[in-house]
N, CA, C and O atoms as CSV, one atom per row, in Angstrom:
chain,resi,resn,atom,element,x,y,z
A,1,MET,N,N,126.287,111.401,120.829
A,1,MET,CA,C,126.823,110.660,119.700
A,1,MET,C,C,128.016,109.839,120.165
A,1,MET,O,O,128.794,110.278,121.013
A,2,ASN,N,N,128.147,108.673,119.616
A,2,ASN,CA,C,129.265,107.789,119.935
A,2,ASN,C,C,130.464,108.212,119.091
A,2,ASN,O,O,130.674,107.700,117.991
A,3,SER,N,N,131.248,109.153,119.618
A,3,SER,CA,C,132.372,109.665,118.841
A,3,SER,C,C,133.453,108.611,118.658
A,3,SER,O,O,134.273,108.725,117.748
A,4,SER,N,N,133.471,107.578,119.515
A,4,SER,CA,C,134.479,106.531,119.353
A,4,SER,C,C,134.259,105.769,118.051
A,4,SER,O,O,135.229,105.301,117.456
A,5,LEU,N,N,133.013,105.628,117.586
A,5,LEU,CA,C,132.763,104.961,116.310
A,5,LEU,C,C,133.407,105.760,115.182
A,5,LEU,O,O,134.088,105.196,114.326
A,6,ARG,N,N,133.195,107.050,115.183
A,6,ARG,CA,C,133.755,107.886,114.134
A,6,ARG,C,C,135.276,107.852,114.157
A,6,ARG,O,O,135.912,107.866,113.103
A,7,ASN,N,N,135.864,107.806,115.344
A,7,ASN,CA,C,137.309,107.830,115.467
A,7,ASN,C,C,137.942,106.469,115.240
A,7,ASN,O,O,139.060,106.402,114.729
A,8,SER,N,N,137.280,105.391,115.595
A,8,SER,CA,C,137.915,104.086,115.549
A,8,SER,C,C,137.610,103.287,114.286
A,8,SER,O,O,138.367,102.374,113.954
A,9,LEU,N,N,136.562,103.588,113.591
A,9,LEU,CA,C,136.201,102.826,112.404
A,9,LEU,C,C,136.311,103.712,111.166
A,9,LEU,O,O,135.462,104.576,110.947
A,10,PRO,N,N,137.333,103.508,110.366
A,10,PRO,CA,C,137.520,104.366,109.195
A,10,PRO,C,C,136.453,104.089,108.137
A,10,PRO,O,O,135.951,102.970,108.037
A,11,PRO,N,N,136.113,105.094,107.359
A,11,PRO,CA,C,135.166,104.855,106.266
A,11,PRO,C,C,135.804,103.990,105.184
A,11,PRO,O,O,137.022,103.958,105.013
A,12,ILE,N,N,134.949,103.305,104.479
A,12,ILE,CA,C,135.388,102.496,103.342
A,12,ILE,C,C,135.403,103.394,102.114
A,12,ILE,O,O,134.477,104.177,101.904
A,13,LYS,N,N,136.430,103.289,101.317
A,13,LYS,CA,C,136.506,104.057,100.074
A,13,LYS,C,C,136.493,103.080,98.911
A,13,LYS,O,O,137.390,102.251,98.761
A,14,ILE,N,N,135.450,103.198,98.088
A,14,ILE,CA,C,135.289,102.336,96.920
A,14,ILE,C,C,134.903,103.235,95.753
A,14,ILE,O,O,133.968,104.028,95.853
A,15,GLN,N,N,135.619,103.108,94.663
A,15,GLN,CA,C,135.348,103.949,93.502
A,15,GLN,C,C,133.910,103.740,93.031
A,15,GLN,O,O,133.463,102.609,92.840
A,16,GLY,N,N,133.201,104.845,92.849
A,16,GLY,CA,C,131.837,104.793,92.340
A,16,GLY,C,C,130.786,104.498,93.385
A,16,GLY,O,O,129.613,104.340,93.050
A,17,VAL,N,N,131.184,104.420,94.664
A,17,VAL,CA,C,130.242,104.146,95.741
A,17,VAL,C,C,130.323,105.285,96.753
A,17,VAL,O,O,131.408,105.614,97.232
A,18,GLU,N,N,129.201,105.874,97.072
A,18,GLU,CA,C,129.123,106.956,98.043
A,18,GLU,C,C,129.178,106.363,99.451
A,18,GLU,O,O,128.404,105.465,99.783
A,19,VAL,N,N,130.094,106.867,100.274
A,19,VAL,CA,C,130.199,106.476,101.680
A,19,VAL,C,C,130.116,107.757,102.492
A,19,VAL,O,O,130.837,108.718,102.224
A,20,ARG,N,N,129.223,107.770,103.499
A,20,ARG,CA,C,129.090,108.983,104.294
A,20,ARG,C,C,128.792,108.649,105.755
A,20,ARG,O,O,128.147,107.648,106.066
A,21,GLN,N,N,129.276,109.508,106.630
A,21,GLN,CA,C,128.961,109.426,108.053
A,21,GLN,C,C,127.598,110.063,108.239
A,21,GLN,O,O,127.346,111.144,107.707
A,22,ASP,N,N,126.713,109.416,108.985
A,22,ASP,CA,C,125.375,109.930,109.255
A,22,ASP,C,C,125.105,109.744,110.741
A,22,ASP,O,O,124.552,108.727,111.157
A,23,GLY,N,N,125.496,110.729,111.532
A,23,GLY,CA,C,125.386,110.585,112.985
A,23,GLY,C,C,126.315,109.487,113.460
A,23,GLY,O,O,127.523,109.550,113.230
A,24,GLU,N,N,125.763,108.481,114.121
A,24,GLU,CA,C,126.567,107.383,114.660
A,24,GLU,C,C,126.799,106.263,113.657
A,24,GLU,O,O,127.541,105.326,113.950
A,25,VAL,N,N,126.190,106.335,112.492
A,25,VAL,CA,C,126.307,105.242,111.524
A,25,VAL,C,C,127.111,105.669,110.306
A,25,VAL,O,O,127.266,106.857,110.023
A,26,VAL,N,N,127.619,104.670,109.593
A,26,VAL,CA,C,128.273,104.888,108.305
A,26,VAL,C,C,127.363,104.286,107.249
A,26,VAL,O,O,126.960,103.128,107.358
A,27,ARG,N,N,127.036,105.072,106.223
A,27,ARG,CA,C,126.158,104.620,105.140
A,27,ARG,C,C,126.972,104.397,103.873
A,27,ARG,O,O,127.714,105.275,103.430
A,28,ILE,N,N,126.820,103.208,103.299
A,28,ILE,CA,C,127.497,102.844,102.059
A,28,ILE,C,C,126.404,102.679,101.014
A,28,ILE,O,O,125.594,101.755,101.091
A,29,GLU,N,N,126.385,103.568,100.050
A,29,GLU,CA,C,125.294,103.673,99.078
A,29,GLU,C,C,125.632,102.895,97.810
A,29,GLU,O,O,126.559,103.256,97.084
A,30,LEU,N,N,124.884,101.834,97.545
A,30,LEU,CA,C,125.070,101.040,96.335
A,30,LEU,C,C,124.003,101.442,95.318
A,30,LEU,O,O,122.812,101.258,95.573
A,31,PRO,N,N,124.408,101.983,94.175
A,31,PRO,CA,C,123.441,102.457,93.182
A,31,PRO,C,C,122.606,101.317,92.598
A,31,PRO,O,O,123.140,100.298,92.158
A,32,GLY,N,N,121.299,101.508,92.604
A,32,GLY,CA,C,120.389,100.490,92.078
A,32,GLY,C,C,120.648,100.138,90.629
A,32,GLY,O,O,120.490,98.983,90.234
A,33,ASN,N,N,121.053,101.133,89.818
A,33,ASN,CA,C,121.283,100.835,88.397
A,33,ASN,C,C,122.541,100.002,88.177
A,33,ASN,O,O,122.715,99.429,87.102
A,34,ARG,N,N,123.419,99.925,89.171
A,34,ARG,CA,C,124.592,99.038,89.085
A,34,ARG,C,C,124.290,97.655,89.648
A,34,ARG,O,O,124.991,96.687,89.349
A,35,LEU,N,N,123.237,97.568,90.468
A,35,LEU,CA,C,122.914,96.305,91.123
A,35,LEU,C,C,121.869,95.474,90.394
A,35,LEU,O,O,122.020,94.259,90.263
A,36,PHE,N,N,120.808,96.125,89.920
A,36,PHE,CA,C,119.608,95.405,89.502
A,36,PHE,C,C,119.212,95.632,88.043
A,36,PHE,O,O,119.536,96.651,87.432
A,37,GLU,N,N,118.505,94.651,87.518
A,37,GLU,CA,C,117.845,94.835,86.229
A,37,GLU,C,C,116.794,95.924,86.401
A,37,GLU,O,O,116.246,96.065,87.494
A,38,PRO,N,N,116.491,96.704,85.354
A,38,PRO,CA,C,115.523,97.795,85.488
A,38,PRO,C,C,114.167,97.307,86.018
A,38,PRO,O,O,113.605,96.325,85.534
A,39,GLY,N,N,113.666,98.025,87.026
A,39,GLY,CA,C,112.344,97.753,87.570
A,39,GLY,C,C,112.244,96.506,88.429
A,39,GLY,O,O,111.138,96.099,88.785
A,40,GLY,N,N,113.363,95.890,88.770
A,40,GLY,CA,C,113.285,94.642,89.511
A,40,GLY,C,C,114.307,94.530,90.622
A,40,GLY,O,O,114.980,95.495,90.986
A,41,ALA,N,N,114.402,93.302,91.157
A,41,ALA,CA,C,115.333,93.026,92.244
A,41,ALA,C,C,116.273,91.872,91.897
A,41,ALA,O,O,116.913,91.293,92.775
A,42,ARG,N,N,116.346,91.550,90.619
A,42,ARG,CA,C,117.292,90.521,90.184
A,42,ARG,C,C,118.654,91.184,89.992
A,42,ARG,O,O,118.781,92.160,89.253
A,43,ILE,N,N,119.665,90.643,90.664
A,43,ILE,CA,C,120.984,91.272,90.660
A,43,ILE,C,C,121.733,90.952,89.371
A,43,ILE,O,O,121.784,89.806,88.925
A,44,LEU,N,N,122.311,91.995,88.791
A,44,LEU,CA,C,123.134,91.868,87.591
A,44,LEU,C,C,124.498,91.256,87.948
A,44,LEU,O,O,124.923,91.351,89.099
A,45,PRO,N,N,125.186,90.636,86.993
A,45,PRO,CA,C,126.523,90.082,87.268
A,45,PRO,C,C,127.491,91.115,87.848
A,45,PRO,O,O,128.214,90.811,88.797
A,46,ASP,N,N,127.517,92.329,87.293
A,46,ASP,CA,C,128.384,93.373,87.847
A,46,ASP,C,C,127.950,93.766,89.256
A,46,ASP,O,O,128.781,94.123,90.091
A,47,GLY,N,N,126.652,93.698,89.513
A,47,GLY,CA,C,126.130,93.976,90.849
A,47,GLY,C,C,126.599,92.951,91.863
A,47,GLY,O,O,126.903,93.292,93.006
A,48,LEU,N,N,126.656,91.687,91.442
A,48,LEU,CA,C,127.165,90.635,92.329
A,48,LEU,C,C,128.603,90.923,92.729
A,48,LEU,O,O,128.973,90.781,93.894
A,49,ARG,N,N,129.410,91.331,91.755
A,49,ARG,CA,C,130.807,91.651,92.039
A,49,ARG,C,C,130.920,92.844,92.985
A,49,ARG,O,O,131.740,92.837,93.903
A,50,LEU,N,N,130.100,93.863,92.760
A,50,LEU,CA,C,130.118,95.039,93.626
A,50,LEU,C,C,129.743,94.657,95.056
A,50,LEU,O,O,130.416,95.065,96.003
A,51,ILE,N,N,128.684,93.883,95.216
A,51,ILE,CA,C,128.260,93.449,96.552
A,51,ILE,C,C,129.363,92.643,97.226
A,51,ILE,O,O,129.660,92.847,98.402
A,52,ASP,N,N,129.965,91.729,96.478
A,52,ASP,CA,C,131.046,90.914,97.037
A,52,ASP,C,C,132.231,91.773,97.479
A,52,ASP,O,O,132.778,91.566,98.562
A,53,ASP,N,N,132.628,92.738,96.641
A,53,ASP,CA,C,133.748,93.619,96.976
A,53,ASP,C,C,133.451,94.429,98.241
A,53,ASP,O,O,134.278,94.513,99.149
A,54,VAL,N,N,132.256,95.022,98.280
A,54,VAL,CA,C,131.896,95.858,99.423
A,54,VAL,C,C,131.764,95.012,100.689
A,54,VAL,O,O,132.213,95.432,101.756
A,55,SER,N,N,131.160,93.839,100.590
A,55,SER,CA,C,130.990,93.018,101.799
A,55,SER,C,C,132.336,92.535,102.345
A,55,SER,O,O,132.501,92.421,103.560
A,56,ARG,N,N,133.294,92.250,101.468
A,56,ARG,CA,C,134.631,91.878,101.945
A,56,ARG,C,C,135.273,93.042,102.706
A,56,ARG,O,O,135.902,92.846,103.746
A,57,GLN,N,N,135.107,94.243,102.177
A,57,GLN,CA,C,135.683,95.408,102.852
A,57,GLN,C,C,134.979,95.694,104.171
A,57,GLN,O,O,135.615,96.100,105.144
A,58,ILE,N,N,133.662,95.483,104.206
A,58,ILE,CA,C,132.928,95.650,105.466
A,58,ILE,C,C,133.442,94.654,106.497
A,58,ILE,O,O,133.677,95.017,107.650
A,59,ALA,N,N,133.615,93.408,106.091
A,59,ALA,CA,C,134.086,92.373,107.018
A,59,ALA,C,C,135.472,92.710,107.564
A,59,ALA,O,O,135.761,92.435,108.729
A,60,GLN,N,N,136.324,93.300,106.739
A,60,GLN,CA,C,137.672,93.677,107.177
A,60,GLN,C,C,137.653,94.910,108.069
A,60,GLN,O,O,138.356,94.964,109.079
A,61,THR,N,N,136.854,95.893,107.698
A,61,THR,CA,C,136.866,97.173,108.397
A,61,THR,C,C,135.960,97.196,109.625
A,61,THR,O,O,136.296,97.811,110.637
A,62,TYR,N,N,134.820,96.530,109.536
A,62,TYR,CA,C,133.820,96.529,110.612
A,62,TYR,C,C,133.463,95.083,110.974
A,62,TYR,O,O,132.309,94.691,110.805
A,63,PRO,N,N,134.409,94.282,111.463
A,63,PRO,CA,C,134.170,92.849,111.620
A,63,PRO,C,C,133.115,92.466,112.647
A,63,PRO,O,O,132.602,91.348,112.604
A,64,ASN,N,N,132.776,93.362,113.567
A,64,ASN,CA,C,131.861,92.997,114.651
A,64,ASN,C,C,130.610,93.864,114.730
A,64,ASN,O,O,129.836,93.739,115.679
A,65,GLN,N,N,130.403,94.723,113.769
A,65,GLN,CA,C,129.289,95.660,113.848
A,65,GLN,C,C,128.025,95.074,113.210
A,65,GLN,O,O,128.087,94.202,112.344
A,66,MET,N,N,126.877,95.583,113.668
A,66,MET,CA,C,125.597,95.272,113.027
A,66,MET,C,C,125.538,96.032,111.702
A,66,MET,O,O,125.940,97.193,111.623
A,67,ILE,N,N,125.034,95.366,110.667
A,67,ILE,CA,C,124.932,95.964,109.334
A,67,ILE,C,C,123.476,95.908,108.888
A,67,ILE,O,O,122.901,94.831,108.731
A,68,GLY,N,N,122.897,97.072,108.688
A,68,GLY,CA,C,121.548,97.145,108.133
A,68,GLY,C,C,121.636,97.191,106.615
A,68,GLY,O,O,122.489,97.876,106.050
A,69,ILE,N,N,120.755,96.462,105.971
A,69,ILE,CA,C,120.673,96.478,104.502
A,69,ILE,C,C,119.332,97.109,104.177
A,69,ILE,O,O,118.280,96.502,104.378
A,70,GLU,N,N,119.381,98.347,103.667
A,70,GLU,CA,C,118.178,99.144,103.478
A,70,GLU,C,C,117.899,99.387,102.000
A,70,GLU,O,O,118.719,99.969,101.291
A,71,GLY,N,N,116.739,98.937,101.547
A,71,GLY,CA,C,116.315,99.175,100.175
A,71,GLY,C,C,115.572,100.492,100.065
A,71,GLY,O,O,114.768,100.837,100.932
A,72,HIS,N,N,115.845,101.232,98.985
A,72,HIS,CA,C,115.211,102.528,98.717
A,72,HIS,C,C,114.837,102.583,97.239
A,72,HIS,O,O,115.528,102.009,96.397
A,73,THR,N,N,113.751,103.271,96.929
A,73,THR,CA,C,113.328,103.442,95.539
A,73,THR,C,C,113.088,104.918,95.249
A,73,THR,O,O,113.056,105.746,96.159
A,74,SER,N,N,112.920,105.230,93.982
A,74,SER,CA,C,112.474,106.568,93.599
A,74,SER,C,C,110.942,106.581,93.730
A,74,SER,O,O,110.342,105.616,94.203
A,75,ASN,N,N,110.339,107.662,93.313
A,75,ASN,CA,C,108.881,107.733,93.373
A,75,ASN,C,C,108.220,107.348,92.050
A,75,ASN,O,O,107.021,107.573,91.882
A,76,ASP,N,N,108.973,106.774,91.105
A,76,ASP,CA,C,108.375,106.326,89.846
A,76,ASP,C,C,107.326,105.254,90.113
A,76,ASP,O,O,107.493,104.428,91.009
A,77,PRO,N,N,106.245,105.267,89.338
A,77,PRO,CA,C,105.234,104.225,89.515
A,77,PRO,C,C,105.826,102.837,89.218
A,77,PRO,O,O,106.694,102.681,88.359
A,78,ILE,N,N,105.335,101.852,89.945
A,78,ILE,CA,C,105.751,100.471,89.736
A,78,ILE,C,C,104.974,99.914,88.553
A,78,ILE,O,O,103.752,100.050,88.482
A,79,ALA,N,N,105.691,99.284,87.624
A,79,ALA,CA,C,105.023,98.642,86.495
A,79,ALA,C,C,104.214,97.459,87.011
A,79,ALA,O,O,104.612,96.792,87.966
A,80,ALA,N,N,103.092,97.209,86.381
A,80,ALA,CA,C,102.253,96.072,86.770
A,80,ALA,C,C,103.091,94.801,86.734
A,80,ALA,O,O,103.852,94.567,85.795
A,81,GLY,N,N,102.941,94.008,87.745
A,81,GLY,CA,C,103.718,92.777,87.778
A,81,GLY,C,C,103.916,92.262,89.173
A,81,GLY,O,O,102.965,92.108,89.940
A,82,ARG,N,N,105.142,91.999,89.491
A,82,ARG,CA,C,105.485,91.271,90.708
A,82,ARG,C,C,105.250,92.044,92.001
A,82,ARG,O,O,104.865,91.436,93.000
A,83,TRP,N,N,105.467,93.362,92.026
A,83,TRP,CA,C,105.343,94.138,93.252
A,83,TRP,C,C,104.160,95.077,93.164
A,83,TRP,O,O,103.883,95.663,92.118
A,84,SER,N,N,103.461,95.209,94.297
A,84,SER,CA,C,102.293,96.090,94.304
A,84,SER,C,C,102.659,97.528,94.650
A,84,SER,O,O,101.818,98.419,94.529
A,85,GLY,N,N,103.895,97.773,95.077
A,85,GLY,CA,C,104.282,99.133,95.413
A,85,GLY,C,C,105.766,99.243,95.715
A,85,GLY,O,O,106.514,98.266,95.690
A,86,GLN,N,N,106.159,100.483,96.004
A,86,GLN,CA,C,107.563,100.786,96.252
A,86,GLN,C,C,108.132,100.041,97.459
A,86,GLN,O,O,109.288,99.619,97.441
A,87,HIS,N,N,107.321,99.880,98.508
A,87,HIS,CA,C,107.832,99.191,99.701
A,87,HIS,C,C,108.163,97.734,99.404
A,87,HIS,O,O,109.197,97.229,99.841
A,88,GLN,N,N,107.300,97.066,98.673
A,88,GLN,CA,C,107.583,95.668,98.334
A,88,GLN,C,C,108.852,95.552,97.501
A,88,GLN,O,O,109.672,94.667,97.743
A,89,LEU,N,N,109.019,96.432,96.527
A,89,LEU,CA,C,110.217,96.404,95.699
A,89,LEU,C,C,111.461,96.688,96.549
A,89,LEU,O,O,112.482,96.018,96.390
A,90,SER,N,N,111.385,97.663,97.438
A,90,SER,CA,C,112.561,97.997,98.253
A,90,SER,C,C,112.935,96.853,99.195
A,90,SER,O,O,114.119,96.614,99.433
A,91,VAL,N,N,111.949,96.149,99.729
A,91,VAL,CA,C,112.238,94.987,100.569
A,91,VAL,C,C,112.877,93.882,99.732
A,91,VAL,O,O,113.831,93.242,100.174
A,92,ALA,N,N,112.353,93.655,98.519
A,92,ALA,CA,C,112.925,92.631,97.633
A,92,ALA,C,C,114.372,92.967,97.275
A,92,ALA,O,O,115.217,92.075,97.210
A,93,MET,N,N,114.658,94.238,97.045
A,93,MET,CA,C,116.029,94.654,96.746
A,93,MET,C,C,116.946,94.373,97.940
A,93,MET,O,O,118.036,93.822,97.779
A,94,ALA,N,N,116.496,94.755,99.135
A,94,ALA,CA,C,117.294,94.518,100.340
A,94,ALA,C,C,117.501,93.024,100.574
A,94,ALA,O,O,118.593,92.601,100.954
A,95,MET,N,N,116.461,92.227,100.348
A,95,MET,CA,C,116.584,90.773,100.529
A,95,MET,C,C,117.583,90.168,99.554
A,95,MET,O,O,118.365,89.292,99.923
A,96,ALA,N,N,117.558,90.631,98.314
A,96,ALA,CA,C,118.488,90.096,97.314
A,96,ALA,C,C,119.933,90.385,97.715
A,96,ALA,O,O,120.798,89.517,97.593
A,97,VAL,N,N,120.194,91.598,98.191
A,97,VAL,CA,C,121.552,91.949,98.621
A,97,VAL,C,C,121.916,91.163,99.877
A,97,VAL,O,O,123.036,90.663,99.983
A,98,SER,N,N,121.003,91.045,100.817
A,98,SER,CA,C,121.241,90.272,102.031
A,98,SER,C,C,121.556,88.820,101.702
A,98,SER,O,O,122.487,88.245,102.266
A,99,ASP,N,N,120.795,88.224,100.798
A,99,ASP,CA,C,121.039,86.838,100.397
A,99,ASP,C,C,122.426,86.675,99.787
A,99,ASP,O,O,123.105,85.682,100.048
A,100,GLN,N,N,122.851,87.639,98.980
A,100,GLN,CA,C,124.174,87.570,98.364
A,100,GLN,C,C,125.272,87.668,99.430
A,100,GLN,O,O,126.239,86.906,99.404
A,101,ILE,N,N,125.119,88.598,100.355
A,101,ILE,CA,C,126.134,88.774,101.391
A,101,ILE,C,C,126.189,87.560,102.315
A,101,ILE,O,O,127.265,87.017,102.564
A,102,SER,N,N,125.043,87.137,102.818
A,102,SER,CA,C,125.045,86.016,103.761
A,102,SER,C,C,125.397,84.706,103.067
A,102,SER,O,O,125.980,83.819,103.691
A,103,GLY,N,N,125.057,84.569,101.796
A,103,GLY,CA,C,125.381,83.355,101.045
A,103,GLY,C,C,126.870,83.168,100.847
A,103,GLY,O,O,127.334,82.036,100.716
A,104,ARG,N,N,127.619,84.236,100.822
A,104,ARG,CA,C,129.072,84.158,100.672
A,104,ARG,C,C,129.757,83.839,101.997
A,104,ARG,O,O,130.902,83.388,102.012
A,105,GLY,N,N,129.059,84.071,103.108
A,105,GLY,CA,C,129.628,83.768,104.416
A,105,GLY,C,C,130.713,84.715,104.873
A,105,GLY,O,O,131.423,84.422,105.835
A,106,VAL,N,N,130.859,85.850,104.202
A,106,VAL,CA,C,131.900,86.808,104.580
A,106,VAL,C,C,131.470,87.600,105.809
A,106,VAL,O,O,132.271,87.819,106.718
A,107,VAL,N,N,130.222,88.026,105.842
A,107,VAL,CA,C,129.646,88.708,106.997
A,107,VAL,C,C,128.632,87.741,107.603
A,107,VAL,O,O,127.694,87.337,106.916
A,108,PRO,N,N,128.795,87.360,108.865
A,108,PRO,CA,C,127.862,86.418,109.487
A,108,PRO,C,C,126.428,86.947,109.475
A,108,PRO,O,O,126.194,88.138,109.675
A,109,ALA,N,N,125.480,86.051,109.238
A,109,ALA,CA,C,124.065,86.433,109.160
A,109,ALA,C,C,123.583,87.110,110.437
A,109,ALA,O,O,122.687,87.953,110.378
A,110,LYS,N,N,124.155,86.762,111.593
A,110,LYS,CA,C,123.712,87.372,112.854
A,110,LYS,C,C,124.042,88.860,112.927
A,110,LYS,O,O,123.513,89.566,113.785
A,111,GLN,N,N,124.916,89.348,112.032
A,111,GLN,CA,C,125.253,90.774,112.001
A,111,GLN,C,C,124.366,91.555,111.038
A,111,GLN,O,O,124.467,92.780,110.979
A,112,LEU,N,N,123.501,90.882,110.285
A,112,LEU,CA,C,122.723,91.532,109.238
A,112,LEU,C,C,121.252,91.648,109.614
A,112,LEU,O,O,120.691,90.761,110.257
A,113,PHE,N,N,120.637,92.749,109.206
A,113,PHE,CA,C,119.176,92.876,109.233
A,113,PHE,C,C,118.781,93.735,108.047
A,113,PHE,O,O,119.615,94.458,107.501
A,114,LEU,N,N,117.528,93.665,107.643
A,114,LEU,CA,C,117.136,94.436,106.463
A,114,LEU,C,C,115.869,95.219,106.690
A,114,LEU,O,O,115.073,94.935,107.585
A,115,ALA,N,N,115.711,96.236,105.827
A,115,ALA,CA,C,114.542,97.103,105.864
A,115,ALA,C,C,114.256,97.603,104.458
A,115,ALA,O,O,115.168,97.767,103.648
A,116,GLY,N,N,112.999,97.839,104.182
A,116,GLY,CA,C,112.590,98.440,102.915
A,116,GLY,C,C,111.886,99.756,103.191
A,116,GLY,O,O,110.874,99.788,103.891
A,117,HIS,N,N,112.415,100.837,102.648
A,117,HIS,CA,C,111.870,102.170,102.904
A,117,HIS,C,C,111.040,102.724,101.753
A,117,HIS,O,O,110.464,103.805,101.878
A,118,GLY,N,N,110.965,102.008,100.639
A,118,GLY,CA,C,110.252,102.542,99.492
A,118,GLY,C,C,110.860,103.866,99.064
A,118,GLY,O,O,112.081,104.005,99.004
A,119,ALA,N,N,110.009,104.833,98.767
A,119,ALA,CA,C,110.461,106.156,98.323
A,119,ALA,C,C,110.489,107.165,99.470
A,119,ALA,O,O,110.566,108.369,99.226
A,120,ASN,N,N,110.428,106.696,100.712
A,120,ASN,CA,C,110.283,107.585,101.869
A,120,ASN,C,C,111.528,108.374,102.261
A,120,ASN,O,O,111.411,109.383,102.955
A,121,HIS,N,N,112.719,107.944,101.838
A,121,HIS,CA,C,113.951,108.617,102.255
A,121,HIS,C,C,114.841,108.953,101.058
A,121,HIS,O,O,115.922,108.382,100.904
A,122,PRO,N,N,114.386,109.878,100.213
A,122,PRO,CA,C,115.225,110.241,99.061
A,122,PRO,C,C,116.481,110.981,99.508
A,122,PRO,O,O,116.469,111.698,100.509
A,123,VAL,N,N,117.565,110.799,98.754
A,123,VAL,CA,C,118.797,111.552,99.000
A,123,VAL,C,C,119.002,112.612,97.922
A,123,VAL,O,O,119.938,113.408,97.999
A,124,ALA,N,N,118.133,112.621,96.925
A,124,ALA,CA,C,118.184,113.595,95.827
A,124,ALA,C,C,116.751,113.889,95.392
A,124,ALA,O,O,115.820,113.178,95.771
A,125,SER,N,N,116.587,114.924,94.607
A,125,SER,CA,C,115.266,115.291,94.110
A,125,SER,C,C,114.765,114.263,93.098
A,125,SER,O,O,115.506,113.835,92.214
A,126,ASN,N,N,113.512,113.878,93.239
A,126,ASN,CA,C,112.886,112.990,92.269
A,126,ASN,C,C,112.373,113.754,91.040
A,126,ASN,O,O,111.698,113.178,90.187
A,127,ALA,N,N,112.693,115.042,90.955
A,127,ALA,CA,C,112.248,115.859,89.820
A,127,ALA,C,C,113.085,115.609,88.571
A,127,ALA,O,O,112.672,115.964,87.467
A,128,THR,N,N,114.266,114.994,88.738
A,128,THR,CA,C,115.128,114.715,87.588
A,128,THR,C,C,115.423,113.223,87.522
A,128,THR,O,O,115.310,112.518,88.525
A,129,GLN,N,N,115.800,112.745,86.346
A,129,GLN,CA,C,116.155,111.338,86.195
A,129,GLN,C,C,117.408,111.012,87.007
A,129,GLN,O,O,117.505,109.930,87.587
A,130,ALA,N,N,118.361,111.932,87.053
A,130,ALA,CA,C,119.571,111.698,87.844
A,130,ALA,C,C,119.222,111.540,89.325
A,130,ALA,O,O,119.795,110.692,90.009
A,131,GLY,N,N,118.299,112.343,89.816
A,131,GLY,CA,C,117.863,112.225,91.204
A,131,GLY,C,C,117.141,110.913,91.462
A,131,GLY,O,O,117.370,110.262,92.482
A,132,LYS,N,N,116.271,110.527,90.541
A,132,LYS,CA,C,115.562,109.249,90.674
A,132,LYS,C,C,116.551,108.086,90.668
A,132,LYS,O,O,116.406,107.136,91.437
A,133,ASP,N,N,117.554,108.165,89.798
A,133,ASP,CA,C,118.573,107.104,89.745
A,133,ASP,C,C,119.315,107.003,91.068
A,133,ASP,O,O,119.588,105.899,91.539
A,134,ARG,N,N,119.643,108.126,91.670
A,134,ARG,CA,C,120.367,108.101,92.948
A,134,ARG,C,C,119.473,107.576,94.068
A,134,ARG,O,O,119.951,106.878,94.962
A,135,ASN,N,N,118.203,107.898,94.031
A,135,ASN,CA,C,117.280,107.451,95.082
A,135,ASN,C,C,117.014,105.953,95.029
A,135,ASN,O,O,116.689,105.343,96.048
A,136,HIS,N,N,117.148,105.362,93.858
A,136,HIS,CA,C,116.958,103.910,93.687
A,136,HIS,C,C,118.269,103.239,94.078
A,136,HIS,O,O,119.205,103.178,93.281
A,137,ARG,N,N,118.331,102.733,95.318
A,137,ARG,CA,C,119.604,102.282,95.866
A,137,ARG,C,C,119.387,101.283,96.986
A,137,ARG,O,O,118.273,101.097,97.476
A,138,VAL,N,N,120.477,100.649,97.378
A,138,VAL,CA,C,120.530,99.862,98.607
A,138,VAL,C,C,121.665,100.455,99.430
A,138,VAL,O,O,122.775,100.650,98.934
A,139,GLU,N,N,121.372,100.735,100.682
A,139,GLU,CA,C,122.400,101.252,101.574
A,139,GLU,C,C,122.776,100.172,102.577
A,139,GLU,O,O,121.915,99.539,103.188
A,140,LEU,N,N,124.072,99.976,102.732
A,140,LEU,CA,C,124.599,99.133,103.791
A,140,LEU,C,C,124.958,100.089,104.919
A,140,LEU,O,O,125.816,100.956,104.753
A,141,VAL,N,N,124.308,99.933,106.059
A,141,VAL,CA,C,124.437,100.882,107.148
A,141,VAL,C,C,125.155,100.192,108.303
A,141,VAL,O,O,124.664,99.209,108.859
A,142,VAL,N,N,126.320,100.720,108.654
A,142,VAL,CA,C,127.133,100.157,109.736
A,142,VAL,C,C,126.745,100.864,111.029
A,142,VAL,O,O,126.872,102.083,111.152
A,143,TYR,N,N,126.271,100.075,111.990
A,143,TYR,CA,C,125.837,100.588,113.282
A,143,TYR,C,C,126.917,100.364,114.344
A,143,TYR,O,O,127.712,99.432,114.220
A,144,PRO,N,N,126.960,101.204,115.387
A,144,PRO,CA,C,127.953,101.009,116.436
A,144,PRO,C,C,127.684,99.748,117.264
A,144,PRO,O,O,128.599,99.200,117.879
A,145,GLU,N,N,126.436,99.293,117.276
A,145,GLU,CA,C,126.079,98.125,118.080
A,145,GLU,C,C,126.679,96.855,117.523
A,145,GLU,O,O,126.888,96.720,116.317
A,146,LYS,N,N,126.954,95.924,118.425
A,146,LYS,CA,C,127.441,94.593,118.054
A,146,LYS,C,C,126.319,93.596,118.295
A,146,LYS,O,O,125.483,93.811,119.173
A,147,PRO,N,N,126.286,92.512,117.534
A,147,PRO,CA,C,125.216,91.522,117.752
A,147,PRO,C,C,125.348,90.880,119.124
A,147,PRO,O,O,126.444,90.714,119.658
A,148,THR,N,N,124.195,90.525,119.673
A,148,THR,CA,C,124.206,89.783,120.938
A,148,THR,C,C,124.246,88.294,120.622
A,148,THR,O,O,123.741,87.857,119.589
A,149,ASN,N,N,124.829,87.546,121.487
A,149,ASN,CA,C,124.931,86.094,121.256
A,149,ASN,C,C,123.671,85.364,121.518
A,149,ASN,O,O,123.622,84.143,121.363
């Protein structure tokens, strides 16, 4: 493990946002119900503010690190419509957050990449609504690696 990352890069503390060390990476958990309209990937006005606040803090605290933007969903069935499954929705969520961050120019696009995990990596039980709400999220993952030129 790269213990220098843990020692040299302090975690970000934001009210209402879960931040945790996960091996060599720092995970910043943005709740889906604060970011998106129900069942979709359209960002709410309050979600835009949250993304902007967190991305500014990432730029200040981790100015040179690679940042993964990972979309996650619960295991609830997808309503008929725009997405055929959880993976498509999770990718759309990650893309929407990535577009907001890169569009502001606070974190350079070369430091960002995205992934959609669907319901494959729950952090809580999907047996309860509270667990499903927590699983529906976007995580900003700070990696020890720096972008190559």
